[in-house]
C-alpha positions in Angstrom: 2.7 -27.8 7.3 1.6 -24.9 9.2 -1.4 -22.4 9.0 -1.0 -18.8 9.6 -3.8 -16.2 10.1 -3.6 -12.4 9.5 -5.8 -9.7 10.1 -5.7 -7.5 6.9 -7.2 -4.6 5.0 -7.7 -6.6 1.9 -11.4 -5.6 1.3 -12.7 -7.0 -2.1 -11.9 -9.1 -5.2 -9.9 -6.2 -6.6 -7.7 -6.1 -3.6 -7.1 -9.9 -3.8 -6.3 -9.7 -7.4 -3.6 -7.1 -6.4 -2.0 -9.3 -3.8 -2.2 -12.5 -5.9 1.0 -12.2 -7.8 3.0 -11.1 -4.6 1.7 -14.2 -2.4 2.0 -16.7 -5.3 5.7 -15.7 -5.7 6.5 -16.9 -2.3 7.5 -20.5 -2.8 7.0 -21.5 0.9 3.2 -20.8 0.6 1.1 -23.8 -0.4 -2.3 -22.1 -0.3 -3.7 -18.9 0.8 -7.1 -17.2 1.0 -8.8 -14.2 2.3 -12.4 -14.1 4.1 -13.6 -10.7 3.0 -16.8 -11.5 4.8 -15.1 -11.4 8.1 -15.0 -7.9 9.6 -11.2 -8.4 10.3 -10.5 -9.6 6.6 -8.7 -12.6 7.8 -5.9 -14.0 5.5 -5.4 -17.7 6.0 -1.9 -19.0 4.7 -0.8 -22.7 4.5 3.0 -22.7 4.4 5.7 -25.1 4.3 8.4 -24.8 6.7 11.0 -22.1 6.4 8.9 -19.0 6.0 8.8 -16.3 8.6 5.5 -14.3 9.3 7.2 -11.1 8.7 8.1 -12.2 5.2 4.4 -12.5 4.5 3.6 -9.2 6.1 6.5 -7.6 4.2 5.2 -9.0 1.0 1.7 -7.6 1.6 3.1 -4.1 2.4 4.9 -4.3 -0.9 1.5 -4.8 -2.6 0.1 -1.8 -0.6 -1.7 -3.7 2.1 -1.4 -4.1 5.9 -1.4 -7.3 7.9 -1.1 -8.2 11.6 -0.4 -11.8 12.6 -3.5 -13.4 15.0 
């Protein structure tokens, strides 16, 4: 298992609710969370093997949010 971190523009609970169905549809993601208290709004994702970071970034963009791998 691998942990990936992304800087995002997910700011609040409403934003988290908006991305939840998109991230939950990625079967390679075991668990994810967003630290909205952090100024960089860090998304931490625990993934199984076989997922590309671009796939997570693209999924967030489909939901209307930006992400940058850190």
